[in-house]
MARVO-293483 format. One record per atom (N, C-alpha, C, O): y, x, z; residue in one letter; chain; atom name; residue number from 1. Coordinates in Angstrom, 1 decimal. Each point is the difference from the previous one (the first is absolute). Layout:
BEGIN
<<Y, X, Z>, A, A, CA, NUM>,
...
This chain:
BEGIN
<<7.8, 17.3, -10.1>, M, A, N, 1>,
<<-0.4, -1.5, -0.1>, M, A, CA, 1>,
<<1.0, -0.7, -0.9>, M, A, C, 1>,
<<1.2, 0.2, 0.1>, M, A, O, 1>,
<<-1.7, -1.0, -1.0>, D, A, N, 2>,
<<0.9, -0.7, -0.9>, D, A, CA, 2>,
<<0.5, -1.3, 0.6>, D, A, C, 2>,
<<-0.4, -0.4, 1.1>, D, A, O, 2>,
<<1.3, -0.3, -1.9>, D, A, N, 3>,
<<0.6, -1.2, 0.6>, D, A, CA, 3>,
<<-1.0, -1.1, 0.3>, D, A, C, 3>,
<<0.1, -0.7, 1.0>, D, A, O, 3>,
<<-1.1, 0.6, -1.9>, E, A, N, 4>,
<<-1.0, -1.1, 0.2>, E, A, CA, 4>,
<<-0.8, 0.3, 1.3>, E, A, C, 4>,
<<-0.2, -0.9, 0.8>, E, A, O, 4>,
<<-0.2, 2.1, -0.6>, E, A, N, 5>,
<<-0.7, 0.4, 1.2>, E, A, CA, 5>,
<<0.9, -0.3, 1.3>, E, A, C, 5>,
<<-0.5, -0.5, 1.0>, E, A, O, 5>,
<<1.7, 0.9, -1.1>, E, A, N, 6>,
<<1.0, -0.2, 1.1>, E, A, CA, 6>,
<<0.1, -1.5, 0.3>, E, A, C, 6>,
<<0.0, -0.4, 1.1>, E, A, O, 6>,
<<0.1, -0.4, -2.2>, N, A, N, 7>,
<<0.1, -1.5, 0.2>, N, A, CA, 7>,
<<-1.2, -0.6, 0.6>, N, A, C, 7>,
<<0.1, -0.9, 0.9>, N, A, O, 7>,
<<-1.3, 1.4, -1.3>, I, A, N, 8>,
<<-1.2, -0.5, 0.6>, I, A, CA, 8>,
<<-0.1, 0.4, 1.4>, I, A, C, 8>,
<<-0.4, -0.7, 0.9>, I, A, O, 8>,
<<0.7, 2.0, -0.6>, Q, A, N, 9>,
<<0.0, 0.5, 1.4>, Q, A, CA, 9>,
<<0.9, -0.9, 0.9>, Q, A, C, 9>,
<<-0.3, -0.3, 1.1>, Q, A, O, 9>,
<<1.5, -0.1, -1.6>, A, A, N, 10>,
<<0.9, -0.8, 0.8>, A, A, CA, 10>,
<<-0.6, -1.4, 0.3>, A, A, C, 10>,
<<0.2, -0.5, 1.1>, A, A, O, 10>,
<<-0.9, -0.1, -2.1>, V, A, N, 11>,
<<-0.7, -1.2, 0.2>, V, A, CA, 11>,
<<-1.1, 0.1, 1.1>, V, A, C, 11>,
<<-0.1, -0.8, 0.9>, V, A, O, 11>,
<<-0.7, 1.9, -1.0>, I, A, N, 12>,
<<-1.0, 0.2, 1.0>, I, A, CA, 12>,
<<0.6, 0.2, 1.4>, I, A, C, 12>,
<<-0.6, -0.4, 1.0>, I, A, O, 12>,
<<1.7, 1.1, -0.9>, D, A, N, 13>,
<<0.7, 0.2, 1.2>, D, A, CA, 13>,
<<0.4, -1.3, 0.6>, D, A, C, 13>,
<<-0.1, -0.2, 1.2>, D, A, O, 13>,
<<0.7, -0.7, -2.0>, M, A, N, 14>,
<<0.3, -1.4, 0.4>, M, A, CA, 14>,
<<-1.2, -0.7, 0.6>, M, A, C, 14>,
<<0.1, -0.6, 1.1>, M, A, O, 14>,
<<-1.2, 0.7, -1.8>, Y, A, N, 15>,
<<-1.2, -0.6, 0.4>, Y, A, CA, 15>,
<<-0.5, 0.5, 1.4>, Y, A, C, 15>,
<<-0.2, -0.8, 0.9>, Y, A, O, 15>,
<<0.1, 2.1, -0.8>, V, A, N, 16>,
<<-0.5, 0.6, 1.3>, V, A, CA, 16>,
<<1.0, -0.3, 1.1>, V, A, C, 16>,
<<-0.4, -0.3, 1.1>, V, A, O, 16>,
<<1.7, 0.5, -1.3>, T, A, N, 17>,
<<1.0, -0.4, 1.0>, T, A, CA, 17>,
<<-0.1, -1.4, 0.3>, T, A, C, 17>,
<<0.1, -0.4, 1.2>, T, A, O, 17>,
<<-0.2, -0.5, -2.2>, G, A, N, 18>,
<<0.0, -1.4, 0.3>, G, A, CA, 18>,
<<-1.2, -0.5, 0.8>, G, A, C, 18>,
<<0.1, -0.8, 0.9>, G, A, O, 18>,
<<-1.3, 1.4, -1.2>, F, A, N, 19>,
<<-1.2, -0.5, 0.8>, F, A, CA, 19>,
<<0.0, 0.6, 1.4>, F, A, C, 19>,
<<-0.4, -0.6, 0.9>, F, A, O, 19>,
<<1.0, 1.8, -0.7>, N, A, N, 20>,
<<0.0, 0.6, 1.3>, N, A, CA, 20>,
<<1.1, -0.6, 0.9>, N, A, C, 20>,
<<-0.2, -0.1, 1.2>, N, A, O, 20>,
<<1.3, -0.4, -1.8>, R, A, N, 21>,
<<1.1, -0.6, 0.8>, R, A, CA, 21>,
<<-0.1, -1.5, 0.0>, R, A, C, 21>,
<<0.7, -0.6, 0.8>, R, A, O, 21>,
<<-1.7, 0.0, -1.5>, G, A, N, 22>,
<<0.0, -1.4, -0.1>, G, A, CA, 22>,
<<1.2, -0.6, -0.6>, G, A, C, 22>,
<<0.5, -1.1, 0.4>, G, A, O, 22>,
<<0.0, 1.7, -1.5>, D, A, N, 23>,
<<1.2, -0.4, -0.7>, D, A, CA, 23>,
<<-0.4, -0.7, -1.3>, D, A, C, 23>,
<<-0.3, 0.6, -1.0>, D, A, O, 23>,
<<0.3, -1.9, 1.2>, K, A, N, 24>,
<<-0.5, -0.9, -1.2>, K, A, CA, 24>,
<<0.9, 0.2, -1.2>, K, A, C, 24>,
<<-0.6, 0.0, -1.1>, K, A, O, 24>,
<<1.9, 0.1, 1.3>, A, A, N, 25>,
<<0.9, 0.1, -1.2>, A, A, CA, 25>,
<<-0.3, 1.3, -0.8>, A, A, C, 25>,
<<0.0, 0.0, -1.2>, A, A, O, 25>,
<<-0.3, 1.0, 2.0>, L, A, N, 26>,
<<-0.3, 1.3, -0.7>, L, A, CA, 26>,
<<-1.3, -0.1, -0.7>, L, A, C, 26>,
<<-0.1, 0.5, -1.2>, L, A, O, 26>,
<<-0.9, -1.1, 1.8>, L, A, N, 27>,
<<-1.3, -0.1, -0.7>, L, A, CA, 27>,
<<0.1, -0.9, -1.2>, L, A, C, 27>,
<<-0.5, 0.4, -1.1>, L, A, O, 27>,
<<1.2, -1.5, 1.2>, M, A, N, 28>,
<<0.2, -0.9, -1.2>, M, A, CA, 28>,
<<0.7, 0.7, -1.1>, M, A, C, 28>,
<<-0.2, -0.3, -1.2>, M, A, O, 28>,
<<1.1, 1.2, 1.5>, E, A, N, 29>,
<<0.7, 0.8, -1.1>, E, A, CA, 29>,
<<-1.0, 0.9, -0.7>, E, A, C, 29>,
<<0.1, 0.3, -1.2>, E, A, O, 29>,
<<-1.0, 0.3, 2.0>, A, A, N, 30>,
<<-0.9, 1.0, -0.6>, A, A, CA, 30>,
<<-1.1, -0.7, -0.8>, A, A, C, 30>,
<<-0.6, 0.5, -0.9>, A, A, O, 30>,
<<0.3, -1.8, 1.3>, F, A, N, 31>,
<<-1.1, -0.7, -0.7>, F, A, CA, 31>,
<<0.5, -0.9, -1.2>, F, A, C, 31>,
<<1.1, -0.5, 0.1>, F, A, O, 31>,
<<-1.9, 0.5, -1.1>, H, A, N, 32>,
<<0.1, -0.9, -1.1>, H, A, CA, 32>,
<<-0.2, -1.4, 0.5>, H, A, C, 32>,
<<-0.9, -0.2, 0.9>, H, A, O, 32>,
<<1.5, -0.9, -1.4>, P, A, N, 33>,
<<-0.3, -1.3, 0.5>, P, A, CA, 33>,
<<-1.4, -0.4, 0.0>, P, A, C, 33>,
<<-0.4, -0.9, 0.7>, P, A, O, 33>,
<<-0.4, 1.5, -1.6>, R, A, N, 34>,
<<-1.5, -0.4, -0.1>, R, A, CA, 34>,
<<-0.9, 1.0, 0.7>, R, A, C, 34>,
<<-1.2, 0.1, -0.3>, R, A, O, 34>,
<<1.8, 0.7, 1.2>, F, A, N, 35>,
<<-0.7, 1.0, 0.8>, F, A, CA, 35>,
<<-1.3, -0.6, 0.7>, F, A, C, 35>,
<<0.1, -1.1, 0.5>, F, A, O, 35>,
<<-1.1, 1.9, -0.5>, V, A, N, 36>,
<<-1.2, -0.3, 0.7>, V, A, CA, 36>,
<<-0.6, 1.3, 0.7>, V, A, C, 36>,
<<0.1, 1.0, -0.6>, V, A, O, 36>,
<<-0.6, -1.2, 1.8>, S, A, N, 37>,
<<-0.6, 1.1, 0.8>, S, A, CA, 37>,
<<-1.4, -0.4, 0.3>, S, A, C, 37>,
<<-0.3, -1.1, 0.4>, S, A, O, 37>,
<<-0.6, 2.1, -0.5>, S, A, N, 38>,
<<-1.4, -0.2, 0.3>, S, A, CA, 38>,
<<-0.6, 1.3, 0.6>, S, A, C, 38>,
<<0.3, 1.1, -0.5>, S, A, O, 38>,
<<-1.1, -1.3, 1.5>, G, A, N, 39>,
<<-0.7, 1.2, 0.5>, G, A, CA, 39>,
<<-0.8, -0.3, 1.2>, G, A, C, 39>,
<<-0.2, -1.2, 0.4>, G, A, O, 39>,
<<-0.4, 2.3, 0.2>, L, A, N, 40>,
<<-0.9, -0.2, 1.1>, L, A, CA, 40>,
<<0.6, 0.6, 1.3>, L, A, C, 40>,
<<0.5, 1.1, 0.1>, L, A, O, 40>,
<<-0.6, -1.9, 1.0>, I, A, N, 41>,
<<0.4, 0.4, 1.3>, I, A, CA, 41>,
<<-1.2, -0.3, 0.9>, I, A, C, 41>,
<<-0.4, -1.2, 0.1>, I, A, O, 41>,
<<-0.2, 2.2, 0.5>, D, A, N, 42>,
<<-1.1, -0.2, 0.9>, D, A, CA, 42>,
<<-1.1, -0.8, -0.7>, D, A, C, 42>,
<<-0.7, -0.9, 0.6>, D, A, O, 42>,
<<0.5, 1.2, -1.9>, G, A, N, 43>,
<<-1.1, -0.6, -0.8>, G, A, CA, 43>,
<<0.3, -1.4, -0.5>, G, A, C, 43>,
<<-0.8, -0.6, -0.7>, G, A, O, 43>,
<<2.0, 0.1, 1.0>, E, A, N, 44>,
<<0.4, -1.4, -0.4>, E, A, CA, 44>,
<<0.9, 0.1, -1.2>, E, A, C, 44>,
<<1.0, 0.7, 0.0>, E, A, O, 44>,
<<-1.3, -1.5, -1.0>, L, A, N, 45>,
<<0.8, 0.0, -1.2>, L, A, CA, 45>,
<<1.3, -0.9, 0.3>, L, A, C, 45>,
<<-0.1, -1.1, 0.5>, L, A, O, 45>,
<<1.2, 1.6, -0.9>, Q, A, N, 46>,
<<1.3, -0.7, 0.1>, Q, A, CA, 46>,
<<0.6, -0.2, -1.3>, Q, A, C, 46>,
<<0.0, 0.9, -0.9>, Q, A, O, 46>,
<<0.6, -2.0, 0.7>, W, A, N, 47>,
<<0.8, -0.3, -1.2>, W, A, CA, 47>,
<<1.3, -0.6, 0.5>, W, A, C, 47>,
<<0.0, -0.9, 0.8>, W, A, O, 47>,
<<1.1, 1.4, -1.3>, D, A, N, 48>,
<<1.4, -0.5, 0.4>, D, A, CA, 48>,
<<0.9, -0.1, -1.2>, D, A, C, 48>,
<<0.0, 0.9, -0.9>, D, A, O, 48>,
<<0.8, -1.9, 0.9>, S, A, N, 49>,
<<1.2, -0.1, -0.9>, S, A, CA, 49>,
<<1.1, 0.9, 0.6>, S, A, C, 49>,
<<-0.1, 0.5, 1.1>, S, A, O, 49>,
<<1.2, -0.4, -1.9>, A, A, N, 50>,
<<1.1, 0.8, 0.6>, A, A, CA, 50>,
<<0.6, -0.7, 1.3>, A, A, C, 50>,
<<0.2, 0.7, 0.9>, A, A, O, 50>,
<<-0.1, -2.0, -1.0>, E, A, N, 51>,
<<0.5, -0.8, 1.2>, E, A, CA, 51>,
<<-1.0, 0.2, 1.2>, E, A, C, 51>,
<<0.5, 0.3, 1.1>, E, A, O, 51>,
<<-1.8, -0.4, -1.3>, E, A, N, 52>,
<<-0.9, 0.1, 1.1>, E, A, CA, 52>,
<<0.0, 1.4, 0.6>, E, A, C, 52>,
<<0.0, 0.2, 1.2>, E, A, O, 52>,
<<0.0, 0.8, -2.1>, F, A, N, 53>,
<<0.1, 1.4, 0.5>, F, A, CA, 53>,
<<1.3, 0.3, 0.8>, F, A, C, 53>,
<<-0.1, 0.6, 1.0>, F, A, O, 53>,
<<1.2, -1.0, -1.6>, A, A, N, 54>,
<<1.3, 0.2, 0.6>, A, A, CA, 54>,
<<0.1, -0.7, 1.4>, A, A, C, 54>,
<<0.5, 0.5, 0.9>, A, A, O, 54>,
<<-1.0, -1.7, -0.9>, D, A, N, 55>,
<<0.0, -0.8, 1.3>, D, A, CA, 55>,
<<-0.8, 0.7, 1.0>, D, A, C, 55>,
<<0.4, 0.0, 1.2>, D, A, O, 55>,
<<-1.6, 0.5, -1.6>, F, A, N, 56>,
<<-0.9, 0.7, 1.0>, F, A, CA, 56>,
<<0.8, 1.2, 0.5>, F, A, C, 56>,
<<-0.1, 0.2, 1.2>, F, A, O, 56>,
<<0.7, 0.5, -2.0>, C, A, N, 57>,
<<0.7, 1.3, 0.4>, C, A, CA, 57>,
<<1.2, -0.4, 1.0>, C, A, C, 57>,
<<0.2, 0.7, 0.9>, C, A, O, 57>,
<<0.5, -1.8, -1.2>, V, A, N, 58>,
<<1.1, -0.4, 0.9>, V, A, CA, 58>,
<<-0.6, -0.3, 1.4>, V, A, C, 58>,
<<0.6, 0.4, 1.0>, V, A, O, 58>,
<<-1.8, -1.1, -0.9>, E, A, N, 59>,
<<-0.6, -0.3, 1.2>, E, A, CA, 59>,
<<-0.6, 1.1, 0.8>, E, A, C, 59>,
<<0.0, 0.1, 1.2>, E, A, O, 59>,
<<-0.6, 0.9, -2.0>, A, A, N, 60>,
<<-0.9, 1.0, 0.6>, A, A, CA, 60>,
<<0.5, 1.4, -0.1>, A, A, C, 60>,
<<-0.8, 0.9, 0.3>, A, A, O, 60>,
<<2.0, -0.6, -0.8>, A, A, N, 61>,
<<0.5, 1.3, -0.2>, A, A, CA, 61>,
<<-0.2, 0.8, 1.3>, A, A, C, 61>,
<<0.4, -0.4, 1.1>, A, A, O, 61>,
<<-1.1, 1.6, -1.2>, P, A, N, 62>,
<<-0.3, 0.7, 1.3>, P, A, CA, 62>,
<<1.2, 0.6, 0.7>, P, A, C, 62>,
<<0.0, 0.0, 1.3>, P, A, O, 62>,
<<1.1, 0.4, -1.9>, D, A, N, 63>,
<<1.1, 0.5, 0.7>, D, A, CA, 63>,
<<1.3, -0.2, -0.9>, D, A, C, 63>,
<<0.4, 1.0, -0.6>, D, A, O, 63>,
<<0.1, -2.2, 0.5>, P, A, N, 64>,
<<1.1, -0.3, -1.0>, P, A, CA, 64>,
<<1.2, 0.9, 0.2>, P, A, C, 64>,
<<0.8, 0.2, -1.0>, P, A, O, 64>,
<<-0.5, 0.4, 2.1>, K, A, N, 65>,
<<1.2, 0.8, 0.2>, K, A, CA, 65>,
<<-0.3, 1.5, 0.1>, K, A, C, 65>,
<<0.9, 0.8, 0.0>, K, A, O, 65>,
<<-2.2, -0.5, -0.1>, G, A, N, 66>,
<<-0.4, 1.4, 0.1>, G, A, CA, 66>,
<<0.1, 0.7, -1.3>, G, A, C, 66>,
<<0.3, -0.6, -1.0>, G, A, O, 66>,
<<-0.7, 1.9, 1.0>, P, A, N, 67>,
<<0.1, 0.7, -1.3>, P, A, CA, 67>,
<<-1.1, -0.5, -1.0>, P, A, C, 67>,
<<-1.1, -0.4, 0.5>, P, A, O, 67>,
<<1.4, 0.5, -1.7>, V, A, N, 68>,
<<-1.0, -0.4, -1.0>, V, A, CA, 68>,
<<-1.0, 1.2, -0.2>, V, A, C, 68>,
<<0.5, 1.1, -0.3>, V, A, O, 68>,
<<-1.8, -1.3, 0.5>, P, A, N, 69>,
<<-0.9, 1.1, -0.2>, P, A, CA, 69>,
<<0.0, 0.6, -1.4>, P, A, C, 69>,
<<0.4, -0.7, -0.9>, P, A, O, 69>,
<<-0.7, 1.9, 0.9>, G, A, N, 70>,
<<-0.1, 0.7, -1.3>, G, A, CA, 70>,
<<-1.0, -0.6, -1.0>, G, A, C, 70>,
<<-0.9, -0.6, 0.5>, G, A, O, 70>,
<<1.1, 0.7, -1.7>, W, A, N, 71>,
<<-0.9, -0.4, -1.1>, W, A, CA, 71>,
<<0.1, 1.0, -1.1>, W, A, C, 71>,
<<0.9, 0.8, -0.1>, W, A, O, 71>,
<<-2.0, -0.9, -0.8>, E, A, N, 72>,
<<-0.1, 0.9, -1.1>, E, A, CA, 72>,
<<-0.6, -0.6, -1.2>, E, A, C, 72>,
<<-1.0, -0.8, 0.1>, E, A, O, 72>,
<<1.6, 1.1, -1.3>, I, A, N, 73>,
<<-0.6, -0.5, -1.2>, I, A, CA, 73>,
<<-1.0, 1.1, -0.4>, I, A, C, 73>,
<<0.3, 1.2, -0.2>, I, A, O, 73>,
<<-1.6, -1.6, 0.2>, K, A, N, 74>,
<<-1.1, 0.9, -0.3>, K, A, CA, 74>,
<<-0.1, 0.2, -1.5>, K, A, C, 74>,
<<-0.4, 1.1, -0.5>, K, A, O, 74>,
<<0.6, -2.2, -0.3>, S, A, N, 75>,
<<0.0, 0.1, -1.4>, S, A, CA, 75>,
<<0.9, -1.1, -0.6>, S, A, C, 75>,
<<0.2, -1.0, 0.6>, S, A, O, 75>,
<<0.4, 1.3, -1.8>, L, A, N, 76>,
<<0.9, -0.9, -0.7>, L, A, CA, 76>,
<<-0.3, 0.1, -1.5>, L, A, C, 76>,
<<0.2, 1.1, -0.5>, L, A, O, 76>,
<<-0.5, -2.2, -0.1>, I, A, N, 77>,
<<-0.2, 0.0, -1.4>, I, A, CA, 77>,
<<1.0, -1.1, -0.6>, I, A, C, 77>,
<<0.0, -1.1, 0.4>, I, A, O, 77>,
<<0.9, 1.6, -1.3>, I, A, N, 78>,
<<1.0, -0.9, -0.6>, I, A, CA, 78>,
<<-0.4, -0.1, -1.4>, I, A, C, 78>,
<<-0.2, 1.0, -0.7>, I, A, O, 78>,
<<0.1, -2.3, 0.2>, S, A, N, 79>,
<<-0.3, -0.2, -1.4>, S, A, CA, 79>,
<<0.9, -1.1, -0.5>, S, A, C, 79>,
<<-0.2, -1.2, 0.1>, S, A, O, 79>,
<<1.3, 1.6, -0.7>, G, A, N, 80>,
<<1.0, -0.9, -0.5>, G, A, CA, 80>,
<<0.6, -0.8, 1.2>, G, A, C, 80>,
<<0.6, 0.5, 0.9>, G, A, O, 80>,
<<-0.8, -1.8, -1.0>, A, A, N, 81>,
<<0.6, -0.9, 1.0>, A, A, CA, 81>,
<<-1.0, -0.4, 1.2>, A, A, C, 81>,
<<0.2, -0.9, 0.7>, A, A, O, 81>,
<<-1.3, 1.7, -0.7>, T, A, N, 82>,
<<-0.9, -0.2, 1.1>, T, A, CA, 82>,
<<-0.3, 1.3, 0.7>, T, A, C, 82>,
<<0.2, 1.1, -0.5>, T, A, O, 82>,
<<-0.6, -1.2, 1.8>, A, A, N, 83>,
<<-0.3, 1.2, 0.8>, A, A, CA, 83>,
<<-1.0, -0.3, 1.0>, A, A, C, 83>,
<<-0.1, -1.1, 0.5>, A, A, O, 83>,
<<-0.7, 2.1, -0.1>, V, A, N, 84>,
<<-1.0, -0.1, 1.1>, V, A, CA, 84>,
<<0.3, 1.2, 0.9>, V, A, C, 84>,
<<0.0, 1.1, -0.4>, V, A, O, 84>,
<<0.2, -1.5, 1.7>, A, A, N, 85>,
<<0.3, 1.0, 1.1>, A, A, CA, 85>,
<<-1.1, -0.1, 1.1>, A, A, C, 85>,
<<-0.2, -1.1, 0.4>, A, A, O, 85>,
<<-0.4, 2.2, -0.1>, V, A, N, 86>,
<<-0.9, 0.0, 1.2>, V, A, CA, 86>,
<<0.8, 0.6, 1.1>, V, A, C, 86>,
<<0.5, 1.1, -0.1>, V, A, O, 86>,
<<-0.3, -1.9, 1.2>, V, A, N, 87>,
<<0.9, 0.4, 1.1>, V, A, CA, 87>,
<<-0.8, 0.0, 1.3>, V, A, C, 87>,
<<-0.8, -1.0, 0.3>, V, A, O, 87>,
<<1.0, 2.0, 0.5>, H, A, N, 88>,
<<-0.6, 0.1, 1.4>, H, A, CA, 88>,
<<1.2, -0.3, 0.9>, H, A, C, 88>,
<<1.0, 0.6, -0.1>, H, A, O, 88>,
<<-1.2, -1.6, 0.9>, D, A, N, 89>,
<<1.1, -0.4, 0.9>, D, A, CA, 89>,
<<-0.6, -0.4, 1.4>, D, A, C, 89>,
<<-1.2, 0.0, 0.2>, D, A, O, 89>,
<<2.1, -0.4, 0.7>, Q, A, N, 90>,
<<-0.5, -0.3, 1.3>, Q, A, CA, 90>,
<<0.7, -1.3, 0.5>, Q, A, C, 90>,
<<1.2, -0.3, -0.3>, Q, A, O, 90>,
<<-1.9, -0.5, 1.0>, W, A, N, 91>,
<<0.5, -1.2, 0.7>, W, A, CA, 91>,
<<-0.6, -0.1, 1.4>, W, A, C, 91>,
<<-1.2, -0.2, 0.2>, W, A, O, 91>,
<<2.1, 0.5, 0.8>, G, A, N, 92>,
<<-0.5, 0.1, 1.3>, G, A, CA, 92>,
<<-0.9, 1.2, 0.1>, G, A, C, 92>,
<<0.3, 1.1, -0.4>, G, A, O, 92>,
<<-1.5, -1.3, 1.0>, Q, A, N, 93>,
<<-1.0, 1.1, 0.1>, Q, A, CA, 93>,
<<-0.9, 0.1, -1.2>, Q, A, C, 93>,
<<-0.9, 0.9, 0.0>, Q, A, O, 93>,
<<1.0, -1.7, -0.9>, R, A, N, 94>,
<<-0.9, 0.0, -1.2>, R, A, CA, 94>,
<<0.6, 0.7, -1.2>, R, A, C, 94>,
<<1.2, -0.1, -0.3>, R, A, O, 94>,
<<-2.0, 0.9, -0.4>, R, A, N, 95>,
<<0.4, 0.6, -1.2>, R, A, CA, 95>,
<<-0.7, -0.7, -1.2>, R, A, C, 95>,
<<-1.1, -0.5, 0.1>, R, A, O, 95>,
<<1.9, 0.3, -1.1>, F, A, N, 96>,
<<-0.5, -0.8, -1.2>, F, A, CA, 96>,
<<0.1, 0.9, -1.3>, F, A, C, 96>,
<<0.8, 0.9, -0.1>, F, A, O, 96>,
<<-1.7, -1.3, -0.8>, C, A, N, 97>,
<<0.2, 0.5, -1.4>, C, A, CA, 97>,
<<0.3, -1.3, -0.8>, C, A, C, 97>,
<<-0.8, -0.9, -0.1>, C, A, O, 97>,
<<2.0, 0.9, -0.4>, D, A, N, 98>,
<<0.5, -1.2, -0.8>, D, A, CA, 98>,
<<0.0, 0.5, -1.5>, D, A, C, 98>,
<<0.6, 1.0, -0.3>, D, A, O, 98>,
<<-1.3, -1.8, -0.5>, T, A, N, 99>,
<<0.2, 0.2, -1.5>, T, A, CA, 99>,
<<0.9, -1.1, -0.5>, T, A, C, 99>,
<<-0.3, -1.2, 0.0>, T, A, O, 99>,
<<1.5, 1.7, -0.4>, L, A, N, 100>,
<<1.1, -1.0, -0.4>, L, A, CA, 100>,
<<0.1, 0.0, -1.5>, L, A, C, 100>,
<<0.1, 1.1, -0.6>, L, A, O, 100>,
<<-0.1, -2.2, 0.0>, T, A, N, 101>,
<<0.3, -0.2, -1.4>, T, A, CA, 101>,
<<1.4, -0.5, -0.1>, T, A, C, 101>,
<<0.4, -1.0, 0.6>, T, A, O, 101>,
<<0.4, 1.7, -1.4>, L, A, N, 102>,
<<1.4, -0.4, -0.1>, L, A, CA, 102>,
<<0.3, -0.3, -1.5>, L, A, C, 102>,
<<-0.7, 0.4, -0.9>, L, A, O, 102>,
<<1.7, -1.3, 0.8>, L, A, N, 103>,
<<0.4, -0.4, -1.4>, L, A, CA, 103>,
<<1.5, 0.1, 0.0>, L, A, C, 103>,
<<0.7, -0.4, 0.9>, L, A, O, 103>,
<<-0.2, 0.9, -2.0>, K, A, N, 104>,
<<1.5, 0.1, -0.3>, K, A, CA, 104>,
<<0.4, -1.3, -0.7>, K, A, C, 104>,
<<-0.2, -0.1, -1.2>, K, A, O, 104>,
<<0.7, -0.8, 1.9>, D, A, N, 105>,
<<0.4, -1.3, -0.5>, D, A, CA, 105>,
<<1.5, -0.2, 0.0>, D, A, C, 105>,
<<0.6, 0.1, 1.0>, D, A, O, 105>,
<<0.0, -0.3, -2.2>, R, A, N, 106>,
<<1.4, -0.1, -0.1>, R, A, CA, 106>,
<<0.7, 1.2, 0.5>, R, A, C, 106>,
<<1.1, -0.1, 0.6>, R, A, O, 106>,
<<-1.6, 1.3, -0.8>, G, A, N, 107>,
<<0.6, 1.2, 0.3>, G, A, CA, 107>,
<<-0.2, 0.5, 1.5>, G, A, C, 107>,
<<0.6, 1.0, 0.4>, G, A, O, 107>,
<<-1.4, -1.8, 0.3>, R, A, N, 108>,
<<-0.2, 0.3, 1.5>, R, A, CA, 108>,
<<-1.5, 0.1, 0.3>, R, A, C, 108>,
<<-0.8, -0.9, -0.3>, R, A, O, 108>,
<<0.4, 2.0, 1.0>, W, A, N, 109>,
<<-1.4, 0.2, 0.4>, W, A, CA, 109>,
<<-0.2, -0.9, 1.2>, W, A, C, 109>,
<<0.8, -0.1, 0.9>, W, A, O, 109>,
<<-2.0, -0.6, -0.9>, Q, A, N, 110>,
<<-0.4, -0.8, 1.1>, Q, A, CA, 110>,
<<-1.5, 0.1, 0.2>, Q, A, C, 110>,
<<-0.7, 0.3, -1.0>, Q, A, O, 110>,
<<0.2, -0.4, 2.2>, I, A, N, 111>,
<<-1.5, 0.0, 0.2>, I, A, CA, 111>,
<<-0.5, -1.4, -0.3>, I, A, C, 111>,
<<0.4, -1.0, 0.5>, I, A, O, 111>,
<<-1.4, 1.0, -1.4>, V, A, N, 112>,
<<-0.7, -1.3, -0.3>, V, A, CA, 112>,
<<-1.3, -0.2, 0.6>, V, A, C, 112>,
<<-0.4, -1.1, 0.3>, V, A, O, 112>,
<<-0.3, 2.2, 0.1>, F, A, N, 113>,
<<-1.3, -0.1, 0.6>, F, A, CA, 113>,
<<-0.2, 1.2, 1.0>, F, A, C, 113>,
<<0.3, 1.1, -0.3>, F, A, O, 113>,
<<-0.9, -1.4, 1.4>, K, A, N, 114>,
<<-0.4, 1.0, 1.0>, K, A, CA, 114>,
<<-1.4, -0.2, 0.3>, K, A, C, 114>,
<<-0.4, -1.1, 0.5>, K, A, O, 114>,
<<-0.5, 2.1, -0.7>, A, A, N, 115>,
<<-1.3, 0.1, 0.5>, A, A, CA, 115>,
<<0.0, 1.0, 1.1>, A, A, C, 115>,
<<0.5, 1.1, -0.2>, A, A, O, 115>,
<<-1.1, -1.4, 1.4>, F, A, N, 116>,
<<0.1, 0.9, 1.1>, F, A, CA, 116>,
<<-1.3, 0.1, 0.7>, F, A, C, 116>,
<<-0.9, -0.8, -0.1>, F, A, O, 116>,
<<0.8, 2.0, 0.8>, Q, A, N, 117>,
<<-1.1, 0.3, 0.9>, Q, A, CA, 117>,
<<0.5, 0.7, 1.2>, Q, A, C, 117>,
<<0.8, 0.9, -0.1>, Q, A, O, 117>,
<<-1.3, -1.3, 1.2>, C, A, N, 118>,
<<0.4, 0.6, 1.3>, C, A, CA, 118>,
<<-0.9, 1.3, 0.1>, C, A, C, 118>,
<<-1.2, 0.0, 0.0>, C, A, O, 118>,
<<1.9, 1.1, 0.2>, L, A, N, 119>,
<<-0.6, 1.3, 0.1>, L, A, CA, 119>,
<<-0.4, 0.3, 1.5>, L, A, C, 119>,
<<-1.1, 0.5, 0.2>, L, A, O, 119>,
<<1.9, -0.9, 0.7>, V, A, N, 120>,
<<-0.3, 0.2, 1.5>, V, A, CA, 120>,
<<0.6, -1.2, 0.7>, V, A, C, 120>,
<<-0.1, 0.0, 1.3>, V, A, O, 120>,
């Protein structure tokens, strides 16, 4: 794994840890200031800004002190200062497929967009 892949993996780890623990500071570090999330839960379309998503996680984290569930990068494409990662992760009893678009801005990778689908 090269340095760029390791740096992207670290950002994704911050994201997964942040949403499972309800850690707003960690999420905001992983997200670009213009971050947007969109996806379907129970057939309902959701759109959230970084603040909205992080605030939801603070309020609804399934087990903030418990272990962070495992997650896996299913695919990663890096093209210069942009990257797309397909990640399978878990939040409570639900499994998700998150497609994350990342941007390397001022030398730091951040998530700019998340499209998600609940798998279970």
